[in-house]
C-alpha positions in Angstrom: 125.9 147.7 119.7 124.5 144.2 119.8 124.1 142.4 116.4 120.7 141.3 115.3 122.3 138.3 113.6 123.2 135.0 115.1 126.9 134.1 115.1 126.5 131.0 113.0 128.8 130.0 110.1 126.2 131.1 107.6 125.4 134.5 109.2 126.7 137.7 107.7 130.0 139.0 109.0 129.7 141.5 111.8 133.4 142.4 112.0 136.0 142.9 109.3 139.8 143.3 109.7 142.6 143.9 107.3 145.0 141.0 107.5 148.8 141.2 107.5 150.0 137.6 107.2 152.0 136.7 110.3 153.4 133.4 111.6 152.8 134.6 115.2 149.4 136.3 115.2 146.6 134.1 116.4 143.0 135.2 115.9 140.8 134.5 118.9 138.0 134.0 118.1 139.0 132.6 114.7 138.1 134.3 111.5 135.0 132.8 109.9 136.1 133.6 106.3 138.7 135.4 104.2 138.5 137.7 101.3 141.5 137.6 98.9 141.9 140.8 96.8 144.9 139.7 94.8 145.3 136.0 94.0 148.2 134.0 95.2 149.1 131.2 97.7 147.2 131.3 101.0 148.9 129.6 104.0 146.5 129.2 106.9 146.0 127.2 110.1 142.4 126.0 110.6 140.6 126.5 113.9 141.1 122.9 114.9 144.5 122.3 113.3 148.1 122.7 114.5 149.9 122.8 111.1 149.7 125.2 108.2 148.2 124.2 104.9 148.9 126.2 101.8 146.1 126.7 99.3 147.9 127.2 96.0 146.7 130.0 93.7 143.8 131.1 95.9 141.6 133.2 93.5 140.2 136.6 94.2 137.0 136.3 96.2 135.6 134.9 99.4 136.9 131.7 101.0 134.8 129.9 103.6 137.6 129.0 105.9 137.5 129.2 109.7 141.1 130.0 110.5 143.1 131.0 113.6 146.3 132.1 111.6 147.1 133.5 108.2 150.8 132.7 107.8 153.4 135.0 106.3 155.4 131.9 105.3 154.2 130.7 101.9 151.4 133.3 101.6 151.7 135.3 98.4 148.1 136.5 98.1 147.6 140.1 99.2 144.7 142.5 100.1 143.4 139.9 102.5 140.4 140.8 104.7 139.3 138.6 107.6 135.6 138.3 108.4 134.0 137.5 111.7 
C-alpha cells in the first residue's frame, strides 16, 4: 500500500521496527527517529557519520535522530524502536 504521507523528516513514521543494538547492522534507508523505552546510554552512528557517538542517559521517549546504526557497544538503553 502506498502511503498518503510524504517521506519528509517531519512526516509521521510509516514503518516501525524493534531494534536489537548491533555493531554490524546498517539500516538502509536510515531510521528517521528512535523511541527509547528504558533509559540508558544510546550509541549511534548518524546517517552522514562514520564514528559512533554515545548519548549518555538517553531518557524514555522519542529522539529525532537520523541514524544508520544503533551500536551494541556502549548502548545500555533497551526497548528501542526505530521509526521510518
